[in-house]
N, C-alpha and C positions, 0 to 999 in steps of 0.2 A: 769119135762118137759112133756108137753102134747104130744099126738101122732101127732097132727098137727104141733107143733113146731119141733118135731123130723123129720117129713117128710120134712119140710122146710130146716132144716140143711143139711139133706142128699142131697136134690135136689140142694141147693146152692153150696155144695161141688162138686157135679157132674158137674154143670155149670162151676165152676172155673177150674176144671181139663180139660174140653173140651176147654175152652178158652185158657188155657195155651198151649194145644196141637196145637190149630189153629195158635197161634202167635209164637210158638217155631221156625219154619223154618225162619221166617223173622228176629227175634231178634237173632237167632244163627248166621245168616249172619252178622247182625249189630255188634255183640259183638265179634265174633270170626274171621270172614274173613275180615270184614271192608267194607267200601263202597267207591265208586268213588266220591261221593259228600262230602261236608263239614260236616260230621257227628260229633255230639258233644260227642258221647260216648268215643272215645279215649282220648279226652281232659279232660273229667271228671276223667278218670282213672289216668291221669298224675297228676292232682290236688290232688287226693286221695293219690297217692304215695308221693307227696311232703309233705303233711300233716304228713304222717307216718314217713317220714325221717327228719322231723323238718325243712323243707325248706320253705321259704316265698312264699305265693300265693297272687294273686291280691286281693285287698280289696273288689272289687265287687263280687268275688267268695266267700269270707268269709261270705258275707252278706246273701247268700242263699246256704250254703254248706251242707244241710241235706243229699243230695245224696251221697256226699263224705263220710260222717260219717256212712251212711248205708253200703257202701262198706267196710269201715274200720271195721265195726262190724262183717260182714260176714268173712272177712279176718282173724280177730283176734280170733273169737270164733270157726269157722269151718275150718280155715286154707285154705280157698279157694283162688285161684288166683283172681286178681281183675276183669279179664275178666269173669270168672265163677260167681263171685259175682254180676257183672252187669246183666248177663243173668238171674240168679235166682231172683234178686231184681225186674227186669222189669216184669218177669212173675208173681211174687207175686203181683205187682201193678195191673196187668191186672186181676188176679184172685180175688183180693179184690174188684176191681171196679165192676166186673160182679156179685159178691155175693151181694154187696150193691144194685145193680139194681134189682136183682132177689127178694130180700126181699121187696124192695119198690114196685115192680110191682105185687107181689104175690096175694094180695087181688083182684086186677083187673083181673089177670089171672084166678083166681078161679071163678069169676063171669061170665066170658066169656067161661068157660069150655074148655080152651085150653089144648092140650096135652103137655107133658113135652118137646117134641122135638120142638113144636111150641114156647114154652116159651124160650127154648135155642136159637132158631133162632132169636127171637125178641131181646133178650139181646145181643147176639153176633152182630146182625145187628147194634145196637146202637153204639157198640164199633168199628165197621169197617167203619161206614158211613163217607162219604167225600163229598165235594162240587161236584155238577154235572158239570163236566168239559167239557161242550159241545163246548167250544171255542178251544179245542185241535186242531180242524181242521184249525183254523186260526193261532194259535201261538205255537202249540205243547207244551203247558204247562199244567201240572196237578196240580201244586202247587202254583206257583207265581201268585199274583194278587187276589187269592181267600182268603176268611177267612177260615182257616183250621178248620175242626172238629176233625181231628186226624193227628198228625205228628209222624213219627217213628224215626226221627233222634235226638230227644232231650229227654233224660231220665227224666229231671226234670218236664216237662209238663205232662208226664205219671204218675209220682209220685203224681202230684197235682190232677189228675182226681178223685181218690176216696176221697181225702180230701175235694175237692170242693163240691162233692156230699153230703158228711156228713155235711159240713157247710150249704149248702142250706137247707137240711132237718131240721137241728136245727134252722135255721133262721126263717123258717115258724112257728115254735112253739112260737116265740116271739109275734105272733099276733093271737094266738088261745086261746080261753077261756078254763078254767079248771085248775086243779091242776097239776103242773109238778112234776115229780119224782125228788128227791133232787140231783140225780147224773147229771141231765141235764145241769145245769149251769157250774159246773167244767169240764164236758166232752166237752161242747162247747168251753170253754176257752182254754183247752188243744189242741183241734183240730184247733182252730183259730190260736193259737201260732205256731203250727207245720206247718200248711198249708201256713201261711204267710212267715215263715222262709224257707220252701222248695222252694217256688216261689211266689213272692208277687202279681202276675198279677191278680189273682182272688180277692184278698183282696181289691185292689184299685177299683174294680167294685162293689163288694158286699157292701162295706161301704156306699157309697153315695146312693145306691139303698135301703138298709134297713132304712137309715136315712130318705129318702123321704117318704117311706111308713109309718114309725113311725110318722112323722110329720103330714101326711095326716090323719092318724087314730086318733091322739091326738086332732087335730082340730075338728074332727067329733065325739069326745068322744067315740071312739071305743076301743076295747081291745088292749092294748100294755103292755107287760111284761117288764117294764123298767129295772128291776134288771137283768133279763136274757139278754136283749139287750146290756146293758152297760158292765156287767161283762163277759158275754160269747162271746161278739163280739167286741164292740168298744174299750175297754181298751186293750185287748191283741193284736188286729190288729194294732191299732195306735202306741202302744209301739214298736212292731217289725218293722213297717214301718218307724218310726222315726229313729230307730237305723240303718236300712238298708239305709235310705237316707243319714245319716251322714257318714256311712262307704263307700258308693258308690261314693258320689259326693263331698267329702271334701278331704283334704290332697293333695297328689301329683297327683291325678287323674284329668286330664284336662276336662273330660267329664261332661256334665250337661244336665238336661232335657230342651228340647226346644219345642216350638210350630212350627210344620212343616206340614202344611196341605198337605196330599197326598205324602209327601216327600219320605218316605220309600217305600210305596206300588208302586208308579209310577216309582221308580228307577228300579224295576224288571219286571214290566208288564204294558201293556195298558189295555183297555177295563175294567176299574175298576168298573164302575157301573153295567154292565151286570154280571161281575164275582161276585160282591157282592150279587146280586139277586139270582144267581145260587148257592151261598153258603147257602142261607137261604130258599130255595124253600119250603121244607116241613113245617117248622114252620110258614112261611108266609102264605101259602095256607090254612093250618088248622086254623090259627087265623082269616083269612078273612072269610072262610066258616062258622065258628062258632063264629063270633065276639061277639054276645050277651053273650054267655056262657063264652068265653075266657076273655072278659073284666071284668067279675065278679069273675074269678077264681084266687085266690091269688097266687098259684104257677106260673101260666102263667104270671100274671102281674109282679111278682118279677123277673122271668126269663127274660122277655123282658126288664125290666129296667136294669138288670145286663148287658144284651147284648148291650143296647144303650151305656152304659158307656164303655164296652169293645170295641165297634166299634169306639168310640171317641178316645180312646188310640191307637187303631190300625191305624187309618187314619190320626190323627192330632198331635200325640205326638211322639217324637224321642229323641235320645241322640246325643249330638254333638260329634265331633271328630271322632276317628277311629271306634267307636262302632255304628256310625249312620246306616251303612248298615246291622248291626246285627239284626235290627228290634226287639229289646227286648220287646217293648211295644205291638207288634203284638200278643204276646202270650195271652194278655188279651182278644182279640177278639176270639181267638181259644177256650180257656177254657170256656168263656161265651157262645159261640155258642154250645159247647158240652152239657152244662147244659140245654140250651134252647131246643136243639134237644131231649134230654131225657125227659124233662118236657112236651114238645109238644106230644111226643109219648104216654106218660101215659094219657095225657088229651084226645087224640084222641081215645084211647082204651076205656076210661070211658064215653065219651060224648054220649048222646043218638043220634042215627042216624035216622033221620026222613025221609030221602030219600036215594036212592041208589047212586045218583051222587056224593054228598060230600064224601060218604064212599069210592067209587071207586077212586075219585081224591086223597084223603088222602093217601090211600094205594099205589097208583101209584107213587106219589112224594116221599113217604118214600122209596119205592123200588128203585127209581132212585138214591137216595143218597147211598143206600147200594150197588147197582151195581157199582156205581162210586168208592166206597171204595174198593170193591173187585178188580177192575181194578188197582187201585193205589197200593194195597197190592201186587198183582202179579207183576206189573211193578217194584216195589221196590225190591222184592225178586229176580227176574230173572236178573235185570240189575244192582243191587247193587247201585242204584242211587236214592236218596230220593227226590231230587227236579228236576223238569224239567218243 
């Protein structure tokens, strides 16, 4: 291991520890005290207990039960209570997420001569960023009606965040020239399998996005690693999605997927258009200000395509029956926007700044999202209420 790699490992471990300490109060409240809202944490514990005791659980939970088996592993191996297992698991997810971000951003950090604490602030900022809820003064809502960047009440979406980042990083390699290390394809396949099994919301956005880019590049006779694309992504994701579709919407379950324009989102909030724009302020502003560079930047193009599909599922797709108001397809918009926010941040750091105004505008809107996220974090922790 080189000295630079050793430095990266130490710094990424430091960032992970800082992130765990930052989020510890919030998730301690979530997993130990409980919340006044409809938190999903206790319900997932009950499902894990049912699996341990051999009791039946709903088929739609079996279809994405990675979180339950993670809790069961900590319970069996370390003898932890399920509440303690949830707290440790969620902090590990946060730690792994910030470590991935740190490694991904490190070359850009080095070029801009940022201090370690500046690096930590940027990485943590991306993990706490939230929609700029300026309409609070009209409807007193920080969550409903916006496309979330981070939600604290659902453990499976937080489990998905590091997996989605890894999938995105590997997906980019399908369209890059050069020889891939032999571990890339099996690693991508395993990550795709687990990410889709953990929560399918990112897979249903990533699949059509990479398919469109692959088709575009094939028509233009540009680089596409078809073996990597098919084996690392298409086959594992389609396999798991087909199994989940069968498990969730066949048998005795009366629910099925329906086309419901604005059905779920409008059931909880008005002002949907301004809230949508307030959710994507930073990525939108950066893309407009640097349109020429952004339109030619593969990570930005892929991230925006993924978000387009995520937005479609969020605003136009729902489940019929009693799960309609659960808004399970809205998670696609959230995970897609998280990835887009991350990619836009890296793009903004790297893109040449030819004038002060775009630089100031980009920083201002990024900080607005982070400030909104800090407010959301504090509100949640103090009021033990995740949605308002």
